[in-house]
C-alpha positions in Angstrom: 27.9 18.7 35.3 27.9 14.9 34.8 24.1 14.9 35.0 23.9 17.5 32.2 26.2 15.4 30.0 24.2 12.3 30.8 20.9 14.0 29.9 22.4 15.4 26.7 23.7 11.9 25.6 20.3 10.4 26.5 18.5 13.0 24.5 20.7 12.5 21.4 20.5 8.7 21.7 16.7 8.9 21.9 16.4 11.2 19.0 18.6 9.0 16.8 16.8 5.8 17.6 13.3 7.3 17.0 14.2 8.5 13.5 14.1 5.0 12.0 11.9 4.8 8.8 8.8 2.6 8.9 9.7 0.8 5.7 12.2 -2.1 5.6 12.5 -2.6 1.8 14.2 -0.4 -0.7 11.1 -0.6 -2.9 8.9 1.0 -0.3 11.5 3.7 0.4 11.8 4.4 -3.3 8.0 4.5 -3.7 8.0 7.7 -1.7 9.8 9.5 -4.5 9.1 7.7 -7.8 6.8 5.1 -9.4 7.9 1.6 -8.5 5.2 -0.2 -10.5 5.0 -3.4 -8.3 3.6 -6.6 -9.8 0.1 -7.6 -8.6 0.1 -10.2 -5.8 -2.3 -13.1 -5.2 -2.4 -14.3 -1.6 -5.3 -16.8 -1.5 -8.8 -17.6 -2.5 -10.8 -19.8 -4.9 -11.1 -17.5 -7.9 -7.9 -15.8 -9.0 -8.9 -12.4 -10.3 -7.3 -10.9 -13.5 -5.0 -8.8 -11.4 -2.9 -7.5 -14.4 -6.0 -6.4 -16.1 -7.2 -4.6 -13.0 -3.9 -2.9 -12.6 -3.8 -1.8 -16.2 -7.4 -0.3 -15.8 -6.2 1.6 -12.8 -3.0 2.8 -14.5 -5.2 3.9 -17.5 -6.6 6.7 -15.4 -4.3 9.5 -16.2 -4.4 11.1 -12.7 -3.0 8.0 -11.1 0.8 7.8 -10.8 1.4 4.3 -9.3 -0.7 1.4 -8.1 -0.4 -1.8 -6.0 -2.9 -4.6 -6.4 -3.3 -7.4 -3.9 -5.9 -10.1 -3.8 -6.9 -12.2 -0.8 -10.0 -14.2 -1.5 -12.8 -12.0 -2.9 -11.2 -8.9 -1.5 -8.8 -6.9 -3.7 -6.8 -4.1 -2.3 -6.1 -1.3 -4.8 -3.6 1.2 -3.3 -2.7 4.0 -5.5 -0.8 7.3 -5.7 -2.2 10.4 -7.4 -0.1 12.8 -9.4 0.8 15.9 -7.4 -1.4 18.5 -9.1 -4.4 16.2 -9.2 -4.6 15.8 -5.4 -7.3 18.5 -5.2 -9.7 16.1 -6.9 -9.0 13.0 -4.8 -12.7 12.3 -4.1 -13.8 12.4 -7.7 -10.8 10.3 -8.8 -11.6 7.6 -6.2 -15.3 7.6 -7.1 -14.4 7.2 -10.8 -12.0 4.4 -9.9 -14.5 2.5 -7.8 -17.2 2.8 -10.5 -14.8 1.4 -13.2 -13.7 -1.5 -11.0 -17.2 -2.4 -9.8 -18.6 -2.3 -13.3 -15.8 -4.3 -14.9 -15.2 -6.8 -12.1 -18.5 -7.3 -10.2 -17.5 -10.6 -8.6 -14.9 -9.0 -6.4 -15.0 -6.7 -3.4 -12.6 -3.8 -3.9 -10.9 -1.8 -1.1 -9.6 1.3 -2.8 -7.2 3.7 -1.0 -5.0 6.7 -1.9 -3.6 6.9 1.6 0.2 6.8 1.5 0.5 4.6 4.6 -1.8 2.0 3.0 0.3 2.2 -0.2 3.5 1.7 1.7 2.1 -1.3 3.6 0.9 -2.8 0.3 4.4 -2.4 -1.2 6.0 -4.0 1.8 3.6 -7.0 1.6 4.2 -7.3 -2.1 7.9 -7.3 -1.7 7.8 -9.9 1.1 5.4 -12.3 -0.8 7.4 -12.1 -4.1 11.0 -12.2 -2.8 10.8 -14.6 0.1 9.0 -17.9 0.8 6.6 -15.8 2.9 4.1 -18.0 4.8 0.5 -17.7 3.4 -1.0 -17.3 6.9 1.3 -14.4 7.7 0.5 -12.7 4.4 -3.3 -13.2 5.1 -2.8 -11.7 8.5 -0.8 -8.7 7.1 -3.5 -8.2 4.5 -6.2 -8.2 7.2 -4.2 -5.6 9.2 -4.0 -3.4 6.1 -7.8 -3.7 5.6 -8.4 -2.8 9.3 -6.1 0.1 9.0 -7.9 1.4 6.0 -11.3 1.0 7.6 -10.2 2.8 10.7 -9.2 5.8 8.6 -12.5 6.1 6.9 
């Protein structure tokens, strides 16, 4: 009888502790349900790209709901969310977006992703870099992890 109660308590405790959300910030949690419109973030590099202009170009595509833009050197991460009913055309939307960005900003290397995990990680990085005195090295490492995660998925 005691063993049964112990196993039940252990099961409940394990279940409750494993249900912790991945996101730490309120912005990342809110981005699951609505548009959070994060400010573009510049981490490092010699040439600072016109991130606001890049973001407005991406937001100008009517199928795109929300976008996060982060620059680290020549690499620019563009993580975006597509409106619900336009999800069936993800490949054509991404192709259109990549063409627009490469034509207008040829000096930069774009990493474009519609994956929700990448978007959430980008929001988290944006929040940390903007709100805290987040170390540049940590931000660069986090950016590198996001890039690796995206390349693993493709």
